[in-house]
C-alpha positions, 0 to 999 in steps of 0.5 A: 588152879586152886588159888584161882578158884578160891579167888573167883569164889570170893569175888562171887560172894563179895558181889552178892554182898554188895548187890544185896547190901547184906551179909545175911541176904548174901548167905541166903542166896549162896546157901552158906551161913552168914559167918562163912560169908563174913569170913570170905569177905574178910579173907578177900580184904586180907588177900588184897590188903585193902578194906573193901567195905565200911561196916556198921551194925545197920549198913554196908557201904563200899570204900573207893577200893571196894567200888573199883573192885566190885565193878571189875569183879562183876565183869570177870564174873559175867565173863566166866558165866559166858564162858561156862554157857558156851562150853555147856551149849547155852550161849545166847541164854542171858541170865543174872540180875539186871538193874535199871533206873527209869523216870517214873512217867516213862516207866509207867507209860512205856516200859511197864507194858512191855516188861511181861514180854521181856520176862517171858522171852528171858526168864533167867534175867532177874529185873531190879527196876528203880522208877525214880525221877532223881538223877542217878549216878549209873556207876556209883549207884550200880545200875546196868542201864539208866533211862534218861529223858533230856534235851542233852546228855551231859556225861560224855564218858558213858555210852547212850542209845536213843530210844525215841523223842517226845515233844515238850508241851507248855500246858495250863488248865482252862480254870487257871487261864480263865483267872489269870489270862492266856499268854500269847508269847513266851516272854509273857510267862514271867507274869504267871505262876510257873510249875517247873521240873527241877531235875535239870540243869536250869529249871527256871530257864525255858528255851523256845525257838521262834518261827525264824529259828531264833533262840529265845530264853525266858527266865522264870521265877517258879511258883513250884519246883519238883522232881516229879512230873506226875505232881507237876501235872496234878498241880496244873490240873488243879489250876495252880500254874503253867508247866512244861512236860514231855508228851509221854508224861500225859495220860488223858489230860489233853484229850479230856480238856483238863489241860490245854496247850499254849503256843501250839503253833510254835516249834516244839523242842524235842526231849530225847529218851535214852538208854545210858550204859557204861561201855559197848566193850564186854557188854553182857548178854543180859544188857545187850538183850534188854537194849535190843528188846527195848529198841525193838518194842519202843524205838523210833 
């Protein structure tokens, strides 16, 4: 039993080092000295006969073996915490660090307004939320949940839950249209300055369905490519071109007339907003609680 306890202690210390990216920070969290933390990780590596961390004076990074060990150890630690909670009568009280990645526009427009209620309901869950429009790797970047807005999810090895969907709108400013003319058909877009979102597989190909349901693909030479929808919108408002964005990225640009919709009578493709996570099996209480809360607050 003593060896098992020591092994679990080593797992916990290693997990703190990885999650905080620092021996010093892990020492502060656990109440141990930095030298003790370093020795425990070294003992763990010796016991496993593999190197788990690449160490430099400025950074830490996981080896391939470290990546595997961390993912498995994290689940074991969560299982151990759940067992303990059951024994002491606190089962159903989610706790621990929950790392979430979310697109900036959706995070600000939809997620931010509900977070206060979430933290009030689950005070023992520590949120680490990364608002970023880059495409993150859920496993490699060590997120528990990634929120994605897309027409099609690419990674079939992960589990997803659709929160909602939003229409994709083609927009331009009145000033731009007054100077360059208003396209009446998607094929006329190739005559215009285009602002495209490059965090998708084919940013220069815009797809439309005509009124007969036929697929139309328009190949464009984008004037500006960016991975930030807020920048796209700012450029469009400044008369710099035509863009296509999900409705949820907009604030008051349509209602105030800063932007106008093009092809308004055409069918609009749906952009799905999904929560993506590794597996339904052995899902921790904190992950399940967040998913259920978001679906309750924002789901269709």
